[in-house]
N, C-alpha and C positions, 0 to 999 in steps of 0.2 A: 172395765171399759168394754163396751160392745162395739163390734166392727161389722160393717156391711161389705159385701163384695166377694166373699169366699163362700164355699159350700152352696153353690147355686143361688146366690143372693140371699140366703138365710142369715139372720143375725148370728154371729159367732163371737166367741170370747177372745179378746185381745189379739185378734188376727190369727188365732189358732184354728185348726180344722175341727173344732169342737163347737157344735151349735148350742145355742141357748135352749132350743127345744129338747135336745138330748139331756141336758142337765135338769130341766124342769120335769121331764118325763120320769127320770130316776127319782127325783124328790116325790113326785106324785105316786110312785110305786112304793114309797115308804122308806127309801134310803135316806139316811141322815146326812147332814152337811159334813160331819166328820168322816163318814164312810166314803162320800164323794172325794174328799181330800186325799184319802188313802188310795182310792181307785185311780185318781188323776193327780199325781203328785205335783204336776206343774201348775195346778189351779191354786188360787188363793181364796180364802173365805170371802173376800170382797167381790170376787168374780161371781160367786154363787148368789150373794146378796143382791148384786146388780141385776142378775138374771131374774130374780124374784121381783125386783122393783119394775123391771121391764114388763113382766107378765101382768103385774097389777095395773100398770099404765095402760096396757092393751085392753084389759078387762073393763076399764072405765070408759072405753069407746071414744077416745079423743080422735079427732081428725086433723090432719095437717094439710093446709092448702099448698099446692105445689106450683102456683102460677108465678 
């Protein structure tokens, strides 16, 4: 589950002070999901998968009307 409002308004994972961007940058640098789970033992595999889904959603360029 992604949470807003912590970490200067950046999306973070389950209310923790771990941003989605940090997780994605480590995956982009070649770290595996298993390595991330060792580095951050409080993470679950689902947290990482949801971060990837969020990145895919952003890459598709969807816009949300806020009126």
